[in-house]
N, C-alpha and C positions, 0 to 999 in steps of 0.2 A: 661238522659244525656243532658246537656245544649248546647252541641256543636256537630256538625256533625263529623263523623270519617274523619280524614284528609287523603288526598291522599298520597299514597306511604309510609305509616307508617307501619313498621313491627317490631314485638317484638319477640325476641328469648330468651327462658328461659328453664331451666331444671325443670322437675317435679319429685316429689318423695323424696325430701330431700334437705338439704342445701349443698352448696359446701363444700367439706372437709369431710362430713359424709359418702359419698359414691362416688365411681368413676363415672365420667360422662358416661363411657361406659355402666353402668348399668341403667342409667336414660334416659327416653325418652325426646326428644327435641320437643317443640311445636312451630310451625311456623304459624303465623296468616297471611294468604294470599296465594292464589293459582294462582297468576299471573306468568309471566315469571320468575321474580326474586325468588318468593317463590318456584316454581317448581325446578329451577336450584339449589338453595341453599339446598333444601331437597334432591335432587339427590346426591349432593356432600357429605352431611352428611351421607346418606345411604351407600355411597361408602367407608366411613371411619368407618363403623360398628356402627353408632348411630341409635337408634330407633327414628323414626320421627312421630310426630302427627300433623296433619293439622287442622286448624280451619277456618270455612267459614260461611258466612251468606247465601250463595246460594250453598249448597253442591251438588245439582243435575245439576247445569249448568256449573260447572268448568271443565268438561271433565275428561279424564283419568289422573291419577297421577303416579309418580314413584312407582314401585312395592315395597311393604313393608310399605306404609303409611296406617294409621288406620282411619283417619277422613278427611273430605274435607274442602275447604276455599274460601276467597275473599280478594283482595288487591287493593290499590290505591296509588297515589303519588301527592305531591304538584306541581301544574303546573307552579308556579311562586314564586318569593321571597316575603317575608313579607306578605304572604296571611293571616296569623294569627298573633296575637300579641305575641305569645310565641312559642317556639319550640315544635315539636311533642313529643319529649322525656320528656320535662318538663310538658306538659299537661298530659301525661300518668302517670307521677310520682304523680301528684295531684289526679288523679283518683284512683291510687293504692298506697296509702300511706304505706301500709304494705309490699310493694314489692320494691326491689332495681332495678331500671330501668337502663339499660346500652344501650347507643346508639352505633350502629355498623352495618357493612355490607351495609350501605346505599350508600356508594360511589362505590360499586362494581356493575358491570352490569351483566345481565344474561348471556350475551355472554362470558364475562371473566370467569365466574364460569363454564360454559360448556366447555371452552377450556382448563381448568386446570391451575395450578400454573406456567406453562411455559410461559404464557402470561405476558406482561409487567405490566398489571393492577392487581397486586397481593397484594397491600397494603390494610389492613383493619384498618380504624380509629375507635378508641374506646374512649368513654368518659362516666364518671359516678361518682356518689358520694361515691360509695362503692368499696374499693380496692379489697375486697374479691370477689365481683360480677364480677368486671372487669377481675380478674384473672381466674375465672371460664370460662368466655367467651373467654379469650385469649388462654386457653388450647384447646378449640374447634377450634379456628382459626388456631392455630399451627398444630393441627392434620390434618386439611384440606390442609396443605401445603402452607398456606398463611402467610403473614408477619403482625405482630401487631404493630400499631403505636398509643400509648396512648396519647390522647390530653387533659387529665386532667379531671376536674369535669364536671358535667352535664351542666354547664353554657356554655360549648363549643358546645352544641348540635346544636344551631342555625347555627353556622359556618359550622359544618359538613353537615347539611341539605341543605345548600346553595351550597355546592361543586358540586353536580350533575346538578345544574341549571346554572352554569357558562357557558358562550359561548366564548370560545377561549380567556380567560383573558390574557394569556401570548403572544398571537399573535397580540393583538390590536396595540401596538406601531410599531412592524415590518410591519404589514399590512398598517398602516398609512404612514410610510416612503416609502414603495414600491409604494403605490398609488400616493403620492405626486411626487416622482421622475418620475414615468411613465407619469403622466399628464404634468409635467413641460417639459420633453424632447420631448414628443409628439408634444406639441404646439410649442416648440422652433424649432424643425426640420420641422414642418409643415410650419412655417413662412419662414425659410431659404431655404427650397427645393421647396415646391409646390407654395407658394404664391409669392416668389421671381421670379420663372420661369414664372409665369403668368403675373406679373406686369412689370418686366424688359425685359423679353425675348418674351413675348406674347405666351408662350407655355402652354398647358393644360396637365399637368402630374399628375392630381389628382388620376389616377388609381394606382399610386405607393404608395398611402397611405396604401393599404391593405397588401402588402408584403414588399416592399423595406423600407418604413418608419418604419414599425413594426420591421423589422429585424435590424434596427439601434437602436431603442429604447431598445429592450430586452438586448443586450449585454452591453449597457451603464449602465442600471439599475443593471444588474447582477454584473458588475465589481465594481460599487460604493458600493453596499450592501455587497459584499465580503470584501472589504476594511474596511467597517464599523464594521465587525466582529472582526477585529484585531486592529483597532485604539484604543478602550478603554483599551486594555491590555497594549499598548505602553504608553498611558497617565498614567495609574496606575503605571507603572514602573518608569517613570520620577517623578511622585508624591512621590513615596517611596524614590527615591534618594534625592529629595529636602527635605523631612521631616527627612530622616535618620532613619526611623523605619517602620516596617510593622504593628505595633500594633495600629495605628490610623485609624479610619474608613474613607473610601472614601466618597466623597460627595454623596448625595442621587441620583442625576442625573447620576453619574457614576455607582453607584450600579445598578440602573434600566437598564442602557445601557448594562452592563456586563451580567445581568441575561437574556437578550433577544438575546444574540449572536447566540444561536442555531437556533432560529426561523429566524433571519436575514440570516443565512447561508443557511437554507433550502429554503427560498424564493429566494435567489440568485441562488441556484442550479436550481430551477424551471424556472427562466428566462433564464439561460444558456441552459437548455433543449429546450426551445422555440426557442432560437437562432439557435441551431443545426438543429432542424426540419425545420425551415424556410430556412436555408441555403441549406438543401438537396433538396428542391423543386425548387431552382433557375433554374436549367437546363431545367425544363419542363414548365416554364412560357412562355406564348405567347410572351411577350415583348422581352425576351432573345432570343427565337428561331427566332423571326423576325429580331432582330439585327444581329444575326449570319448569317442567310441566305442572308440578304441584303448586309452584308460585303463581302460575297463570290461572289455574283453576281457583285458587284462593282469592285472587283479585276479582275474578268474574263473580264468584259467590257473594263477596262483600261489596261488589260494585265500586271497586276502588282501582285506581291506576297509580303507578309510581311516577313521580315527577323526575324529569331529566335534571341531573346534577352536573353543572358545568365543571365544577371543581374536581369531581371524580373522573370526568372525562379527560380533563387535562392531565390528571395524575396518571391514569392508566395509559394514555397515549404516550406520555413522556417516559413512563416506565418501560413500555415495549420498544419505543424508538431508541432509547439509550441502550437497551439490551441488545437490539439488533446491530447497532453500530459497534458495540463492544465485541460481540461475537464475530462480526466481520473482520475486525482487526485481529482478533484471537486466531482466526483461521489463517490470516496473512502471516502472523508470527510462526505458526506451525509449518506453513509451506516453506518459508525462507530458512527454516532450521534444517531442512533436508539437504544433505550434501550436494545432490545434483543441482539444487537451486542456489545454495550459498556459494558454491564454487564459481557461479556465473556473476556474483556480485563483488564489487570492490569492498575493501575493509570499511571505508566510510559509509557506503550504502548499507552494508550489513549492520554496522553499528547504529545507523540512523533508525533502521527498522526495529532492531531488537531492543534498543535502549529508549529512544524518544517515543516511537510508536508503541513500544511495550509499556512504558509508563502511562501513556495515554489510554491504552487498553485497560490497564489496572484502574485508572481513574473512572472510565466509563462503567466498568463492571461494578465498582464500588458505589458509584452514583445510582446505578440500576438497583442495587440492593437497598440503598437509602430510600429511593422512591417507592420501593415495595413496602418498606416499613412505614413510611409517611409519618403519621402522628401516633402510631401504635406504641412508640417508645414511652409515651406519656400516660398510657392507659394501665392502671393497676391490674385490670383483669387479664392482661397479657402475660403477667408474671405468675404462672401456675406453680404452686409450691415454692413461691418466692425465687423462681429461676427464670432467666430471660429466654426469649425465643432463640432458636438456633442461629437464625440469620443475624441477630444482634451480636452474638458471640463471634460470628465469622467476620464481622466488620472491624474487630480490634486490630488484627495484624495488618490488613491493607491500609487502614487509616494511619497507623503508626508509620508505615513505609512511605505513604504520600506526604505526611507532615515532615518527616526527616528529609525526603527528597526536595521538598519546598525550601527547607533551610539551606540545603546545598546549592540551590539556585539563586540564593541571595547574592548580589554582586560582590560584596566583600568576601564571602565564603568561596564563591565560584572562582574568583580571581586567584585566591591562594591555592586551591586544589588544582587549578590549571597550571600554575607555576611549578608545583610539586611534580605533577605528571610529566612536565617537560624537562625535568632533571634538576630543578632547584632544590637545595637542601637547607634546612635551618641549622645553623651552626650550634653545636653544643656549648654550654658555658665554658668548659675547659678550653675549647678551640678559640672562643672569643678572647680569652685571656692571652693565649699564645699569639694571636694576631696583634694584640695591643702592645706586646713587649718588643 
């Protein structure tokens, strides 16, 4: 053999006859490899009444195998992309010209196989040049309780083999957005709060970076990222209204944006969780306890007491109440975005939660921030170095999204967008002339 055996290459085929001449239940299945994947796959096949045969270069070092196996094995996997000039499956096809090679099972993990088809990772991608061979493998997949996704001919093998090597491909853009927003607001607030106090007031409050500053950055990033989940849907609706049809493709940038909304929302929820946790530790901070005790001592010395302010009480209770409700819906959105939960919902139920309750969540979180600001927007002292507070900046995007969404809910606008999404198209001027002739 002119080439070493490639890592993580596994071949699954039936012995004792061609597909169609005998049922697969009567034929043994041979698995080349006794690693975690080979063992787990063999266990699942044995549980579905298949006879399993293992093949191994080191049969005495692979340990115990599932009961029912007749021979022992060895397996490996490609550690990186483009390690070889051709796909594993294509290479095997050249080595075995008399055999029909089918690529499959490589995107499943041993953990997913061991946990059964109830796990979210239940899709099995197949590709091969023989429809008959793919059908034979598809029957095995179906009997194991998994879902078959046919990706065409064997030329797609390289694409399938690269899937397990991908590192968060759908999370890259959302993570970049989160990182950029976090860095921007961290340095923005660092300049406004810490550096301003040191330069103008001569105070060293750098200790506030760890908790106070972080607890300002997290909710800001969370609110902006939540609004970015719903902004592309609003843009798409106005684009369809402008075009008068739903059958024209959106721009590529809008397509990519809409495809990463789930990841944006989950990252936004993570930042909201951090905000909640940081808020919970505020009462036990040394700085806060010192300020409270110092205030009490000062009042005793001066024989003064602070009067209860009903307005402040209403403001703080409303601020906390709206925040709790918003966070509760936030968590609900995150839970229903999980595949194991969303698969149990109908499309109408999923759309109601993610769209209607999602916009309600955005409204509550935005209102929570407005209540936090209260009348600070009107105080000139809040604009240090003529710059607004960070939470003021964070309100721009969600406010725009909510205003645009409100416009879409107007009866005249909603009627048109509903007609377009049901298939109605506005005729072009040329088409109108043709109809009149």
